C-alpha positions, 0 to 999 in steps of 0.5 A, spaced: 457 127 349 459 124 357 454 119 359 450 122 364 451 119 372 445 117 376 445 115 383 440 112 387 443 114 393 440 123 392 436 125 386 439 129 380 444 130 376 450 128 377 456 132 374 460 128 369 467 129 371 467 128 379 459 125 381 456 130 385 449 132 386 448 138 383 452 144 382 458 145 385 464 151 384 471 150 381 474 145 378 473 137 379 479 136 383 478 128 383 480 128 375 486 132 377 492 128 374 498 129 376 503 126 370 511 127 372 517 126 368 523 123 372 527 122 366 531 129 366 532 133 361 532 141 359 524 142 356 519 137 357 512 138 355 505 132 356 503 131 349 496 126 348 489 126 346 488 131 351 490 137 348 490 134 341 498 133 341 500 139 340 506 143 343 503 149 346 505 153 352 500 150 355 503 143 354 510 145 358 511 142 364 515 145 369 521 142 374 519 140 381 523 144 385 525 140 390 528 135 384 531 138 378 531 132 373 524 131 376 517 136 371 510 136 373 503 138 369 497 137 373 491 137 367 483 136 370 480 130 365 474 128 363 473 121 365 475 116 359 482 112 356 487 117 354 494 117 350 500 120 351 508 121 351 514 126 353 516 131 348 523 131 352 528 136 348 525 136 342 525 127 342 518 123 343 520 118 349 515 114 354 515 112 362 517 105 361 514 104 368 507 107 367 501 103 362 504 102 355 500 101 348 504 100 342 503 106 338 504 103 331 511 105 329 515 101 332 515 105 339 509 106 345 505 111 348 503 111 355 496 109 357 492 112 362 484 110 364 480 116 368 473 115 371 469 119 374 470 120 382 466 121 387 469 123 394 475 118 393 476 112 387 474 105 390 479 101 388 473 096 387 475 090 382 470 085 380 476 081 383 473 082 389 465 079 388 468 073 386 465 067 390 465 059 392 468 054 387 460 051 383 464 045 380 470 042 376 478 043 378 484 047 377 483 053 371 476 049 369 472 050 375 468 056 375 466 062 379 461 065 382 460 073 379 456 078 381 455 083 377 451 090 380 449 096 377 448 100 383 444 106 380 437 109 378 433 104 373 427 100 371 429 095 367 437 092 367 440 088 362 447 085 362 450 081 356 456 080 355 463 076 350 462 070 356 456 067 351 458 071 345 453 078 347 447 073 345 442 072 351 441 078 356 441 077 363 436 080 367 439 084 375 433 084 379 433 089 384 433 089 391 435 093 398 443 094 399 443 091 407 449 095 407 446 102 406 439 101 405 439 103 397 436 100 391 441 096 387 441 091 381 445 084 381 446 078 379 450 072 378 454 068 373 458 062 374 464 063 370 471 059 367 476 063 368 479 068 363 478 076 361 470 077 359 468 084 356 459 086 358 455 092 358 449 094 361 442 095 357 440 100 361 432 102 360 433 100 353 440 103 352 447 101 352 451 103 358 458 102 362 459 102 369 463 108 370 466 106 376 468 100 373 475 097 368 473 099 362 476 098 354 474 101 347 472 108 347 465 111 345 460 106 342 465 101 343 466 102 350 466 096 354 467 094 361 471 088 362 471 082 368 476 078 370 475 073 372 482 069 375 484 062 377 484 059 384 491 062 386 495 056 388 501 058 393 507 062 392 512 058 387 518 059 393 514 056 398 508 051 396 507 049 402 509 055 407 514 050 410 520 055 407 523 058 413 522 066 411 527 072 413 526 078 416 530 084 413 532 091 416 532 097 411 535 104 413 530 109 412 533 115 409 531 121 412 533 128 414 534 129 422 529 134 422 524 129 421 525 125 428 518 127 431 516 120 427 510 119 432 510 111 432 504 108 435 498 108 433 499 111 427 497 108 419 500 105 414 497 105 407 501 103 400 499 107 394 504 104 387 511 104 390 509 108 396 507 107 402 504 113 406 505 114 414 499 119 417 498 121 425 500 117 431 502 118 438 509 118 441 512 122 447 512 128 444 505 128 443 500 126 437 501 128 429 499 131 424 504 129 418 503 125 412 511 121 411 512 118 404 516 112 403 518 111 396 519 102 397 524 102 391 529 108 394 527 107 401 528 114 401 523 118 406 520 125 405 514 129 407 510 131 402 507 139 401 501 139 402 495 144 401 488 144 403 485 143 409 488 138 413 486 134 419 488 136 426 494 131 430 490 124 432 492 116 432 489 109 433 485 112 427 482 108 421 485 109 414 482 105 408 485 107 400 481 107 395 485 108 387 489 114 389 487 117 396 487 115 402 481 116 406 482 117 414 476 117 419 476 119 427 481 116 432 482 119 438 488 126 441 490 128 448 483 133 448 477 128 445 475 123 440 474 124 434 469 122 428 471 127 422 472 124 416 478 126 411 480 125 404 487 125 401 490 125 394 496 122 392 496 124 386 495 132 388 497 131 395 491 135 396 487 134 403 479 135 402 474 134 409 468 130 408 462 132 412 458 125 414 451 125 415 445 120 417 439 119 421 444 115 426 451 116 427 456 111 431 458 115 438 465 116 438 471 110 439 477 109 441 484 105 440 484 102 434 477 100 434 474 102 427 476 095 424 474 096 415 471 091 410 468 093 404 464 087 403 463 085 396 462 092 395 468 098 394 465 104 395 461 101 403 467 101 408 464 097 415 465 099 420 466 094 428 466 095 436 471 099 438 471 102 446 467 109 448 470 113 453 469 119 457 475 123 460 475 122 467 472 114 466 466 115 469 463 112 463 467 106 459 463 101 453 466 095 449 463 096 443 460 091 438 455 095 433 455 094 426 455 100 422 456 101 414 459 109 411 457 110 403 462 112 400 458 116 395 455 120 399 458 119 406 451 117 410 452 113 416 447 106 417 446 102 422 446 095 420 443 090 424 446 082 422 443 076 424 446 070 428 450 072 434 456 077 434 462 077 437 462 079 444 464 087 445 471 089 443 477 094 441 484 093 438 480 088 434 482 087 426 478 086 421 479 084 413 476 082 406 475 078 401 471 077 397 463 078 401 466 075 407 470 079 414 473 077 418 474 079 425 479 077 429 482 077 436 481 084 441 480 086 448 475 089 453 477 094 457 476 095 464 478 104 466 482 104 460 486 097 461 486 090 459 482 086 463 480 080 457 483 078 451 481 073 445 483 069 439 477 068 437 475 068 429 469 070 426 466 072 418 461 076 417 457 074 411 455 080 406 450 076 401 446 082 396 440 078 397 441 077 405 441 082 411 449 080 413 450 075 417 456 073 425 458 066 424 464 064 429 469 059 426 473 054 428 479 054 425 484 048 424 491 047 427 495 051 432 492 057 435 494 064 435 495 066 442 489 071 445 492 078 443 489 086 441 492 091 438 495 087 433 496 087 424 492 082 419 493 084 412 489 080 407 495 076 402 491 073 395 486 068 400 491 069 405 490 072 412 498 075 415 498 076 423 503 079 427 504 081 434 500 084 438 499 085 445 497 080 449 497 078 457 503 075 458 508 081 454 509 083 447 508 078 441 512 077 434 510 071 431 507 070 425 501 067 423 497 066 416 490 063 416 488 059 408 481 062 409 479 056 405 481 051 409 479 055 416 486 053 418 492 057 422 500 056 421 505 058 425 510 061 420 517 059 421 522 066 421 529 068 421 534 074 421 533 081 423 526 079 427 523 085 430 522 086 437 515 084 440 510 091 439 503 093 438 501 098 436 504 098 431 502 099 422 503 093 417 501 094 410 503 088 404 506 090 397 508 085 392 509 079 395 512 082 402 509 083 408 512 091 410 513 093 417 514 100 421 513 103 428 509 100 434 511 100 442 516 095 445 517 093 452 523 099 451 519 104 449 515 108 444 517 106 437 521 111 435 526 107 430 530 109 424 528 101 420 523 099 416 522 091 416 520 086 411 519 079 409 518 077 403 511 071 403 515 066 399 520 064 402 527 066 404 529 064 397 526 069 394 530 075 398 536 071 395 538 076 391 535 082 395 543 084 397 540 091 399 537 090 404 541 089 410 541 083 415 544 084 420 542 084 427 542 092 431 546 094 437 539 095 442 544 100 445 545 104 439 542 112 437 540 118 436 538 124 441 536 118 446 531 114 443 534 106 442 532 105 434 529 098 434 
């Protein structure tokens, strides 16, 4: 029997498949898994634990309408771990690009963990909750790790392999200051390694179905991974090596050259980058595009469901295989809506946001997000509100949380002195800390003041969040706005933006442990100075596409990328172009850059 999930956020029973409270009609679409076989063949069947490994008409996979060598099968599954395999023209095959386990016969089965999903699956890893060093050095050092039970209960304890399951640890109840809901937490000091554990809730053994687990039935346990302290990248131990920008021509049909590449979003799920929305000279876009980061093929997946209207300067965030889209603006209005796009099923779903108080709509990269120590809460800071006639405008520095378990807004009252009102800033999260950098204040829609200050919002489970202005070491980046900043291990990577003197093409690294800025030296096909672009981290690579330059809006056919481990790590990367591009060349009168 599947465990009943009770939520402290809403009363009543939850569907064990998708987590929604109360009855709902139709299939639990959040648990629909899409299986693909890309190895060709004439007849392909999907067999596994979910169909008792029985070949039938229901197990047959259908060929993709576009790529004939790709076969697809959608299956709605309850949350648990499944083994599966493909029967291709009568021969057993596994997908080597997907997780595998030995099948006991000298070959492999694929394995998939299906988790219960609510509006979206947070990729909330226990690694994100690691905190400061307690004592020791190297891999003997200990970290403070937080266990969290965000569901109902009266008495909550936990046991685990850290002491051979001997002593129960009591989790204390408290009110989560970010969403003002009850949860239970406890802190442990653990050395790096992998641990298994389980909760005891009112005398019953329970696992958290949102967290990683192993085993099945009564033997299923949650997994806690405590990583060692990250060394600097191997090929670039002190970031003194020269980094090399490289440009890859995007393979796409000319019919897609209406791409809006200013104020768009770029999110990576697996080996694909998803580009949504944005603005060009032809107006705002509501399209979503996919870039295969292995082949650099570019396509527009066929979507279903209610898709968002055209927009730019919106907020996106990745949860598992889903991309969350919040707000933005277009030529008609400021937006405060909420959409979920499943990269597995290509289905859009519109969510309904609630809350006793709600943030006003805002624009220009103004939604900054950090899942501060919790993967199911988004934190939004600052922005710019205005009326279309600019009779009223306001730069904001308010702080809000969006609880994704019930799509409810909450206003956060943080301690300490907050950053000055601003928009065009960035906010990223490492562990329980959200870092806010830069931004600008606007006067009648025009930047009148730029910032290069750095703030941290600390969010401890036992206290309300607190702002602190940091004093970084090293050379400081120029004050700027509409830049990008991404998390790379225990570093923050900053690129570009707009300053009072023009557009920027510089690359910076912030070491979070020492709060030290370092400007990185780069060579190769360096992108022109730009702002309102989009970047993402893919392994050791920083991926860049689009943005506005001095010449015009970001019409371009190049994806830029740079290996943050150093130029030597890219020596074998011969398929990536590393030549200067004639800026006068173009397609349809638009410049490539």
